[in-house]
N, C-alpha and C positions, 0 to 999 in steps of 0.2 A: 269287538267292543273295547274301547279304551276306558270307559267308565266302569268301575267295579263297586257294586253295592253290597254291603254287609248288613246282616240283621242279627242282633243278639237277643234271643227270646228268653227272657227271664221270668221268674214266677210273678213278679209285681210290675216290672217295666220291660218294655221292648225298645231297643235302641237301633237306629239306622245310621249308617255312615256311607258316604259316596267318596271314593278315591279316584283320582285321575291317574294317567299313565306314569306320572312322576311321584305317586303316593301322596300327593297333596290332598287335604280334606276339602272337598267341594261343598259338602252339606253334612250336617250332623243333628239329629233330633232324637227325642225320647217321647214315648207315649205309654200310657197304662196298658198292661197286658190284660186282655179280656179273660173271663173265667171259664169260657167254654170253647170247644174246638172250632166250631163255625165262626165264632167271634175272632179267634186267633187268625184263622185264614183270611177273613175279610180285613182284619187290622193290618196284617203284614202286606197284603195286596194294596191296601190303601196307602200305606207308607211308601211303598215302591212307586206307585203311580204319582203320589205327591212329589217325591224327589225327582222323578224323571220329567214331570211337567215343569218344575221350577228350574231345572238345569237344562232343559231343552234337548235331552238325548237319552237313549236307553242304555242300559248296562247289564253286565252279568250279575247274577244274584247268588250269594252264599249265605247260609243260615246256620248259626250256632244254637243248639238246643241242649237242655239239661237231660239228655238221654242219647240214644243212638238208633240207627236203622239196622234192623236185623238182616244179616246176609241171606237168610232163608226166604223171607217174603217181602222185604223192604219196608215193613211196618215199624213204627216207633216202638221201642221197648225201654224199660228201665228209667223212664222219665219221672222225676218227682213232681213235674206238672202233669198230673196223672191223666188229664183229659187227652193228652197226646198219645198215650199208649194204645197200640193196636190200630193206629191211623196211618194212612199212606201220605204223610205230610208232603214229601217232595213231589209226588205225583199230583196231589191236589193243588199245590201252589204252582206247579208247572202249567197246569190247565188254566188256572186263574190268571197267570201272567203271560201265557202264550210263549213260553220259552223254558228250557230245562233249568233247574236250580240244583245246587249242591248243598247237602245238609251234613253237618258233622257235630260231634259232641262239643259242648262249650269249652271244656278243658283242652280239647285238641286245638280249638281256635286260639285259645290263650297261648299254647305252645308254639303254634305257627307264627303268631304275631310277634312274640317275644324273641323267637329265633331269627326272624327276618330283620327287624330293626329295633328290637327292644333290649332288655337286659341280657338276653342270651345271644345277641348278634355276635358272630365270629366264633362261636363255640360249635363243635361238631355234633355233640349229643346233648340235647336240652330236655330235662324233665321239668314240666311246669305243673304247679299245684294250685288248685283253688281252695282257699280256706275261707269259707263264708257261711251262709245259711246251710249249705251242703259242702261236701268235700269231694274233690275229684282230681284227676291227673291226666296229663297228655305227654306224648313223646314226639319230639322232632329230631330227625337225623339229617345232617347236612341240609337243613332248611325244608325238608319234606316230612310230612306227617307219617308216623308209624301207627297204623290202625290195627293191624293184625288180621289173621285169617277169620276170626270171629268178631272182629271190630270191637274188641274189648281191651286192646292195648292201653295201658295207663289207667285202667279202672281201679286205681289205688284206694279210693275211698271205700270200696267194698272188699278189701282184704282185711284180715284180722290184725289187731294190734300185736306186734311181735314181742317176745320176751315179757309176757304179762307177769305181774306180781300176783301173789295169792289174793290180795285185796281187789285186784282188777278183774280176775277171772270169774265168770266167763265173758263178762262185758255186757253192756245193755243190749236189748233186743233191737235190731235194726228193722226199718220198714221193708227191707228186702226179705226178711224172714229169718236171717241168721243172727248170731250174737257176736259182739265184739268188733264189728266193722269200724274202721277208722272214722267214718262219718259220724258215728254215735259218740265219739270221744274227742274229736278235734274240731268240730264245727263251732260256730259262734254260739248257738243255743246251748251246746254241751258245756262250753266254758262258762257261760252265764249261770247255768244250773249248778255247776261245781262251785261257783263263787257264792251265789245267793240262795241256792236251794232248788229243789225239784219244781219244775214248772216255769222257772225264769228262762227267758229267751234272749234278753238284751245284755250283751257284755260291754256296752259302751261305758267308758269312764273307768274301766278296771285298772288301767295303767296308772292313772292319776290317784285312784283309791289306794293302790298298793304303795305308791310313793308317799302318800300321806299317812301311812302306818296301818292300813287295813290288812290285818294278818290273813283273813280269809281270801282276800283278793291276791295277796302275794303267794299264798299256798296254791291257789288255783292256777295262777300263771306258771308257777314252778312245775306243777304236775303236767300241765299242757305242753310246756317246752320239752320235758322229759319224754313224753309220749310221741311228740312230733319227731324228736331226735331218733328214737328207736324205729319209727315208721320209715324215716328217710334213710336210715342206715340199711334197712332191709332192701330198699330200692337200689342203694349204692352197691350192695353186694351182688345184685343181679345185673344191673344196667351200667354201673360205674359212669354216670353222666359227667360231662365236662362242666355243666352248670345246672343248678336247681333253682328255678325261679318261682317265687311265691306271689300269688295274686289273691284277690278276694279281700274282704274287710279286715280279717285278722292278719294279713300281710303287713299291715301298718303298725303292728306291735314291735317297737324297735329292739327289744331285748332278744327277739328270736334270732337275729343275725349274729349275735355274740354267743348266746347260750346253746343254740341248737348244734352248730358245728362242733363245739367243744364236747357236748354230750354224745354226739354221734360216734366219736372216735373209738370208744371201747367196744362198740358193736360192729365196726367195719372190719372185715376179715383181711388180715395181711399186715404188713409193716408200715403202710402209709395210709393216712386218712385225710387227704387233702380234699376239702369240699368248698366249692364256690356257691354259697347260698346268697341269692340276690333278690331284691324286691323288683316286681314287675315295673318296667319303665312307663308303660301306658296305663297303669292303674286299673280301674274297673272298666276301662274301654278296650283293654287288650282283646277281649273276646270278639267284639264287633269288628275290630281291625283285622283279626284273623279270619273271620267269616268272609270279609271282602276279598281276602287272598285265596280263598278256596279254589278259584278258577285260574290262579297264576300258573299252575303246571298241569299237564294232562293227568 
């Protein structure tokens, strides 16, 4: 099949893209994500059928999800779209579409896309980060995904904030059951709550507010940049990536690309702390382009 179809299954929207053999976009659409598992299955199947009918050919299908498939039983786990958990998503979709499908974590799809022809193109080891409603990470090495034996490689959002201060310890309780996970401190709702108070979830306009003299906004941005710097320094000490690519809504905060590398330096072990911190070239569509590429290699 020369047509490659990618699906990015988000909590509120589902995006589909169809790429041809030259990586040109043949079709791209978005639809609301249903709130139940059967609705998600029929919604994805309907999008694929619509795309193939409009383009007049069938294609391979790759899907990025906010979770992963367990290597034990193939069921979805760790998805914050919780109706997916415990479900054989790839098998059910394969039956509905009459062909095998490939499923991977949405941050893995971001890493694959940005390493192929995005901000990480030409770099050997790429660590890609989603900073949005949730927080995640993915690793691509020489253009190939590194998923790991347990398929948790890059699950950076559920590692604890390193070098915590006394005021930060032990950190908020995460939905995964642990305390201090990066997701609870670096996601958009966490930044909003740090700025405006508990219960706030929208950090939109925080950069403008800080520039206009809002001291609470400036302080929240400062804390967020410092925490992100420590978190990425820990990744650098383990993986030492050639490039770190930021995606998700908070990747549009311009100060991160100046402040974070500078603040990482004291925490990077050794006499060099060169960091290429880059904004995702494909923006919030990196995931769907990566999903379409899941069949590019065996």
